[in-house]
C-alpha positions as CSV (number, residue, x, y, z in Angstrom):
1,M,1.5,-11.4,-23.0
2,S,2.9,-11.3,-26.6
3,S,1.3,-9.3,-29.3
4,A,0.4,-12.4,-31.3
5,R,-1.3,-14.0,-28.4
6,L,-3.3,-10.9,-27.7
7,V,-4.4,-10.7,-31.3
8,I,-5.5,-14.3,-31.2
9,K,-7.5,-13.8,-28.0
10,L,-9.2,-10.7,-29.4
11,L,-9.9,-12.4,-32.7
12,F,-11.3,-15.5,-30.9
13,A,-13.6,-13.3,-28.8
14,Q,-14.9,-11.5,-31.8
15,L,-15.5,-14.8,-33.7
16,M,-17.3,-16.3,-30.7
17,I,-19.7,-13.3,-30.6
18,L,-20.3,-13.5,-34.4
19,T,-20.9,-17.2,-34.2
20,V,-23.5,-16.9,-31.5
21,A,-25.1,-14.1,-33.4
22,A,-25.2,-16.2,-36.6
23,I,-26.7,-19.3,-34.8
24,T,-29.3,-17.1,-33.1
25,L,-30.3,-15.6,-36.5
26,I,-30.5,-19.0,-38.2
27,V,-32.6,-20.6,-35.4
28,T,-34.9,-17.6,-35.1
29,A,-35.4,-17.6,-38.9
30,L,-36.1,-21.4,-39.1
31,I,-38.6,-21.2,-36.2
32,F,-40.7,-18.2,-37.4
33,A,-40.1,-17.9,-41.2
34,P,-41.8,-21.2,-42.4
35,G,-44.9,-20.6,-40.3
36,L,-45.2,-17.0,-41.6
37,F,-44.6,-18.2,-45.1
38,A,-47.3,-20.9,-44.9
39,M,-49.8,-18.4,-43.4
40,H,-49.3,-15.9,-46.3
41,L,-49.5,-18.8,-48.8
42,R,-52.9,-19.9,-47.4
43,Q,-54.2,-16.3,-47.4
44,S,-53.3,-16.1,-51.1
45,G,-55.8,-19.0,-51.8
46,G,-55.7,-21.5,-54.7
47,A,-53.0,-23.7,-53.3
48,T,-53.7,-27.4,-52.6
49,V,-52.3,-29.2,-49.6
50,Q,-49.7,-31.0,-51.8
51,I,-48.5,-27.7,-53.4
52,E,-48.5,-26.0,-50.0
53,K,-46.3,-28.8,-48.5
54,H,-43.9,-28.8,-51.4
55,T,-43.6,-25.0,-51.4
56,R,-43.0,-24.9,-47.7
57,E,-40.3,-27.5,-47.9
58,A,-38.7,-25.6,-50.8
59,F,-38.8,-22.4,-48.8
60,V,-37.2,-24.0,-45.7
61,S,-34.5,-25.5,-47.8
62,S,-33.8,-22.3,-49.7
63,I,-33.7,-20.1,-46.6
64,S,-31.5,-22.6,-44.7
65,L,-29.0,-22.6,-47.5
66,A,-29.1,-18.9,-47.9
67,L,-28.7,-18.3,-44.2
68,A,-25.8,-20.8,-44.0
69,F,-23.9,-19.2,-46.9
70,A,-24.6,-15.7,-45.6
71,S,-23.4,-16.7,-42.1
72,I,-20.2,-18.2,-43.5
73,A,-19.5,-15.1,-45.7
74,A,-20.3,-12.8,-42.7
75,L,-18.0,-14.8,-40.4
76,L,-15.2,-14.7,-42.9
77,A,-15.6,-10.9,-43.6
78,A,-16.1,-10.1,-39.9
79,G,-13.1,-12.3,-39.0
80,L,-10.8,-10.5,-41.4
81,I,-12.0,-7.1,-40.1
82,S,-11.7,-8.3,-36.5
83,W,-8.2,-9.6,-37.1
84,L,-7.1,-6.2,-38.6
85,L,-8.7,-4.3,-35.7
86,A,-7.2,-6.7,-33.2
87,R,-3.7,-6.0,-34.6
88,R,-4.3,-2.3,-34.4
89,V,-5.4,-2.5,-30.8
90,A,-2.7,-5.0,-29.7
91,S,0.2,-3.0,-31.2
92,P,-0.1,0.1,-28.9
93,I,-0.9,-2.1,-25.9
94,E,2.2,-4.1,-26.6
95,Q,4.3,-0.9,-26.9
96,L,2.8,0.4,-23.7
97,A,3.6,-2.8,-21.9
98,D,7.2,-2.8,-23.2
99,A,7.6,0.8,-22.1
100,A,6.2,0.0,-18.6
101,D,8.7,-2.9,-18.3
102,A,11.5,-0.5,-19.2
103,V,10.3,1.9,-16.5
104,A,10.3,-0.9,-14.0
105,R,13.8,-1.9,-14.9
106,R,14.9,1.8,-14.7
107,E,16.1,1.7,-18.3
108,N,15.8,4.4,-21.0
109,V,12.1,4.6,-21.9
110,P,11.4,5.1,-25.6
111,E,8.8,7.8,-26.2
112,L,5.5,6.4,-27.3
113,P,4.1,7.7,-30.6
114,E,1.5,10.5,-30.2
115,G,-0.8,9.0,-32.8
116,G,-2.9,6.0,-32.0
117,F,-5.9,3.7,-32.7
118,S,-8.3,6.1,-31.0
119,V,-8.4,9.3,-29.0
120,E,-8.3,7.2,-25.8
121,F,-5.0,5.6,-26.9
122,R,-3.5,8.9,-27.9
123,R,-4.4,10.3,-24.4
124,L,-3.0,7.2,-22.8
125,N,0.3,7.5,-24.7
126,E,0.6,11.3,-23.9
127,S,-0.1,10.6,-20.2
128,F,2.5,7.8,-20.1
129,N,5.1,9.9,-21.9
130,R,4.6,12.7,-19.3
131,M,4.8,10.2,-16.5
132,A,8.0,8.6,-17.9
133,K,9.7,12.0,-18.2
134,D,8.7,12.9,-14.7
135,L,10.0,9.6,-13.3
136,A,13.3,10.0,-15.3
137,S,13.7,13.5,-13.9
138,S,13.0,12.3,-10.4
139,E,15.5,9.5,-10.8
140,Q,18.1,11.9,-12.1
141,S,17.4,14.3,-9.2
142,R,17.7,11.4,-6.7
143,R,21.1,10.3,-8.1
144,H,22.3,13.9,-8.0
145,L,21.0,14.3,-4.5
146,L,22.8,11.2,-3.2
147,S,26.0,12.3,-5.0
148,D,25.8,15.8,-3.7
149,L,24.9,14.7,-0.2
150,A,27.9,12.3,-0.1
151,H,30.1,15.2,-1.2
152,E,28.7,17.6,1.3
153,L,29.1,15.2,4.2
154,R,32.6,14.1,3.2
155,T,34.3,17.4,4.3
156,P,33.0,17.7,7.8
157,I,33.4,14.0,8.5
158,A,36.9,14.0,7.2
159,T,37.7,17.0,9.4
160,I,36.2,15.5,12.5
161,R,38.0,12.2,11.9
162,A,41.4,14.0,11.4
163,Y,41.0,15.9,14.6
164,V,39.9,12.8,16.6
165,D,42.9,10.9,15.2
166,A,45.2,13.8,16.0
167,L,43.8,14.1,19.6
168,E,44.1,10.3,20.1
169,D,47.7,10.3,18.9
170,G,48.6,13.3,20.9
171,V,49.6,15.3,17.8
172,A,46.9,18.0,18.4
173,P,46.3,19.5,21.8
174,A,42.8,19.5,23.3
175,S,42.7,23.3,23.0
176,P,39.7,25.5,22.8
177,E,40.4,26.0,19.1
178,T,40.3,22.3,18.5
179,W,37.0,21.9,20.3
180,E,35.6,24.9,18.4
181,T,36.6,23.4,15.1
182,L,34.9,20.1,16.0
183,R,31.8,22.0,17.2
184,Q,31.6,24.0,13.9
185,Q,31.8,20.8,11.8
186,T,29.2,19.1,13.9
187,S,26.9,22.1,13.6
188,R,27.5,22.1,9.8
189,M,26.3,18.5,9.6
190,E,23.3,19.3,11.9
191,R,22.3,22.2,9.6
192,L,22.6,20.0,6.6
193,V,20.4,17.3,8.1
194,S,17.8,19.9,9.1
195,D,17.8,21.5,5.7
196,L,17.5,18.2,4.0
197,K,14.4,17.4,6.1
198,D,12.9,20.8,5.2
199,A,13.7,20.4,1.5
200,S,12.1,16.9,1.5
201,A,9.0,18.2,3.3
202,A,8.8,21.1,0.8
203,D,9.0,18.7,-2.2
204,E,6.2,16.6,-0.7
205,N,4.2,19.8,0.1
206,V,4.0,18.8,3.8
207,L,6.2,21.5,5.3
208,T,4.7,22.4,8.6
209,M,3.3,25.9,8.7
210,I,0.9,27.8,11.0
211,F,-0.7,30.8,9.2
212,T,-1.8,33.8,11.1
213,R,-2.2,37.5,10.5
214,V,1.4,38.9,10.9
215,D,3.2,42.2,10.3
216,L,5.8,41.6,7.6
217,V,7.6,44.8,8.5
218,E,8.2,43.7,12.1
219,I,9.4,40.3,10.9
220,V,11.9,41.9,8.5
221,R,13.1,44.5,11.2
222,S,13.7,41.9,13.9
223,T,15.4,39.4,11.6
224,A,17.7,42.1,10.1
225,N,18.6,43.5,13.5
226,S,19.7,40.0,14.6
227,F,22.3,40.1,11.8
228,Q,23.7,43.5,12.7
229,P,26.4,42.2,15.1
230,R,27.6,39.7,12.6
231,C,27.9,42.3,9.9
232,E,29.6,44.8,12.1
233,L,32.1,42.2,13.2
234,A,32.9,41.4,9.6
235,G,33.1,45.1,8.6
236,K,30.0,45.1,6.4
237,N,27.3,47.8,6.4
238,L,23.7,46.5,6.9
239,R,21.0,49.1,6.2
240,V,17.4,48.3,7.1
241,L,14.9,50.5,5.2
242,V,11.4,49.3,6.2
243,A,8.0,50.9,5.9
244,D,6.8,53.1,8.7
245,T,3.4,51.4,8.8
246,P,2.6,47.7,9.2
247,I,2.2,45.5,6.1
248,W,-0.2,42.7,7.1
249,I,0.0,39.3,5.4
250,K,-1.3,35.8,6.2
251,G,1.8,33.8,7.0
252,D,3.9,31.8,9.3
253,S,6.3,34.2,11.1
254,S,8.9,31.6,12.0
255,R,9.1,30.3,8.4
256,L,9.3,33.8,7.0
257,E,12.1,34.5,9.4
258,Q,13.8,31.4,8.1
259,V,13.5,32.8,4.5
260,L,14.9,36.2,5.5
261,S,17.7,34.7,7.6
262,N,18.8,32.6,4.6
263,L,18.8,35.6,2.2
264,L,20.7,37.7,4.8
265,D,23.1,34.9,5.5
266,N,23.8,34.6,1.7
267,A,24.3,38.3,1.5
268,C,26.7,38.3,4.4
269,R,28.8,35.5,2.9
270,H,29.0,36.9,-0.6
271,T,29.6,40.6,0.4
272,P,33.3,41.5,0.9
273,S,34.5,43.4,3.9
274,G,33.6,47.1,3.7
275,G,30.7,46.2,1.4
276,D,27.0,47.0,1.7
277,I,23.9,45.0,2.4
278,E,20.4,46.6,2.2
279,V,17.0,45.3,3.2
280,R,13.8,47.1,2.0
281,T,10.1,46.6,2.4
282,K,7.1,48.2,0.6
283,S,3.6,47.5,-0.4
284,E,2.1,48.1,-3.8
285,N,-1.1,47.0,-5.5
286,G,-2.0,44.4,-2.8
287,T,1.5,42.9,-2.8
288,A,4.1,43.1,-0.1
289,L,7.7,43.3,-1.4
290,V,10.9,42.5,0.5
291,Q,14.3,43.1,-1.2
292,V,17.6,42.0,0.1
293,S,20.5,43.5,-1.9
294,D,24.3,43.2,-1.6
295,S,27.4,44.6,-3.2
296,G,28.9,41.1,-3.8
297,E,29.9,39.4,-7.0
298,G,26.4,39.2,-8.4
299,I,24.8,36.3,-10.3
300,P,25.2,35.6,-14.0
301,T,22.0,36.0,-16.0
302,D,22.0,32.4,-17.2
303,Q,22.1,31.1,-13.6
304,L,19.3,33.2,-12.0
305,D,16.9,30.3,-11.9
306,I,19.1,27.3,-11.3
307,I,20.6,28.8,-8.1
308,F,17.4,27.6,-6.5
309,Q,18.2,24.0,-7.2
310,R,19.5,21.8,-4.5
311,F,23.2,22.0,-3.7
312,Y,23.8,24.4,-6.6
313,Q,27.1,26.3,-6.3
314,L,27.5,29.6,-8.2
315,D,31.3,29.0,-8.2
316,P,32.0,25.2,-8.2
317,S,35.6,25.9,-7.3
318,R,34.5,27.4,-3.9
319,K,34.0,25.2,-0.9
320,R,31.1,25.5,1.6
321,S,33.5,26.0,4.5
322,D,31.5,29.2,5.3
323,G,28.6,27.1,6.6
324,G,26.1,27.1,3.6
325,S,24.3,23.8,3.1
326,G,23.3,24.4,-0.5
327,L,19.7,24.0,0.3
328,G,18.7,27.3,1.7
329,L,17.4,29.0,-1.5
330,T,15.5,25.8,-2.4
331,I,13.7,25.9,0.9
332,A,13.2,29.7,0.9
333,R,11.5,29.6,-2.5
334,A,9.3,26.7,-1.4
335,I,8.2,28.5,1.8
336,T,7.5,31.7,-0.2
337,E,5.4,29.8,-2.7
338,R,3.4,28.2,0.1
339,H,2.5,31.7,1.1
340,G,1.1,32.3,-2.3
341,G,4.1,34.4,-3.3
342,S,7.3,34.2,-5.2
343,L,11.1,34.5,-4.7
344,E,13.1,35.8,-7.6
345,A,16.8,36.8,-8.1
346,D,18.4,39.7,-9.9
347,G,22.0,39.3,-10.8
348,S,22.8,43.0,-10.8
349,G,20.9,44.9,-8.2
350,P,21.1,48.5,-7.0
351,L,24.2,47.9,-5.0
352,G,26.0,46.2,-7.8
353,G,25.6,42.6,-6.5
354,A,22.6,40.3,-6.2
355,T,19.1,41.3,-5.2
356,F,16.5,38.8,-4.0
357,T,12.9,39.9,-4.1
358,I,10.1,38.3,-2.1
359,R,6.5,39.0,-3.2
360,I,3.5,38.0,-0.9
361,P,-0.1,39.0,-1.2
362,T,-1.3,41.4,1.6
363,I,-4.4,41.3,3.6
364,R,-6.4,44.0,5.5
């Protein structure tokens, strides 16, 4: 619907209402006014029948003309005001309709003016602008996700295809090393798919969790101990400094293990041989704290928050051949927040590298 057509329809509706009101006024006046006038004239006394008839006819004629001219003037004045108001109402509606069409076509949406015909229109414009920005952000994230996903899958698929071709042509032997390479690349894709599923569930706030009363100290101790063989094999020192007494929280033990495993996996991958990794727990002011620190390269201050974005790489020149999916920190933060807590990063921790701190409310 064009703006002109909308103005005409609004104006026509207003004129119809005013016309009905004017006709009602005229008919009502002509029905009741002459009788009332005659009654008052008779009560005044001294008027003959002829005078009363002439006076009554004059009154009806005069009031009819007055009402007709008044109605025409009122309709013209009201019509002008209605036209102006209709234009003011139609303009923001037309802007909103054009902006909605642009959203539907996935084009750049012009921001609607914050001012408006009324408070309701201003609120509508503000809500639409917020919605348009959120949709644009979601669309940009979707495009980046598809691009990053294609990039992440390209390497393992290319590796598997190269080995399959080499095996088929007899160039590469079917040795244990070859099968192990194929197995690693397959596991990498499996982990990527699993992490994508968890990341999507976290975005939609439907990540499956079963909350019970759990001891965070025991979860940290068992998860860290499972990483000891890996760290020893790589020549890295893992120290586990946990509280002597339980720290009780309401949480999902398997999801918390997932968070800690991701942080410890990152620490192992970014800590050089001979370096140190440290895990600490403590409770203060009703909050449980878990800190995972390493002596790796650290994190620049301007990247402390964006490292939690999907597929973000601290060093774009580095490949993820070490097994990272680029989704672990995104999922870890989402899980921590579902526990009513937070996950934050410090670029220069006590060991000289990065430190990740988990905060979760405690219970008795």
